[in-house]
N, C-alpha and C positions, 0 to 999 in steps of 0.2 A: 212785745215781739211775739210773733207767731212762729211756731216751729213748722218747717216744711216736712213733708213726708220723705224720709230717706229711701234710697233704693234698697229694697229687700233682696235677699238672696233668692235667685230664681232656680228652681230645681229643673234640670234638663231631663227630658224623657229619654228612656233607653230606646234604641232601635228595636223594631219588632223581632229581629233575629236574636236579641239578647234577653228578651223577656221569658219568664217561666211560662210553660204551657202545661196544660193538663194532658195526661195520657190515660186512656181507658183500655182495659183488657176486653177483648171480644169473647163473649160467652155464647154457647150454643143453647138450644131449647131445653136440653136435659138439665142444665145448670139452673135455668129459670124455673123449671118445674119443682125443684127442691129448695129454692131460695127461701130463707126465713123472713126476708123483708121484700116482698114482691113490689115491683114498680110498674107503672102503666106501660112503659115501653117494652119491658120484658114480657108482660102478659099479652100484649098485642102480638109480639113475635111468636110466643108460644102458641097462640091460637092459629096464626098463619101456618106454622110448621105442622100442626095437627091435620091440615088438609091433605088429602091424597095427592102425591106427586109434587109436594112442595120442596123447593130447594132453597136453602139459606146458608149464609156465610157467617152468621152470628150477629150479635147486637152488642154495642158498647155498654158495659155494666157500670152504673154510677157508683156502685159500692167499691169498685176497684180503682178509683181515681187516684193517680199519683202525679207529682210534679216531675217534670223532665228537665 
């Protein structure tokens, strides 16, 4: 006799509203300038902010990632 495959337990996916999401702090160019582990995104932002008349609202820092 051959054994048939039984129905396994199917894990239901959580709705998007219940999943954990990453949260990043926004940092300004002065923080990127003194960062010990510079990232490409931060260095691009720092270069843009060095231009005369540049206005920036910050850049999400990968090093400050937390779960929310």
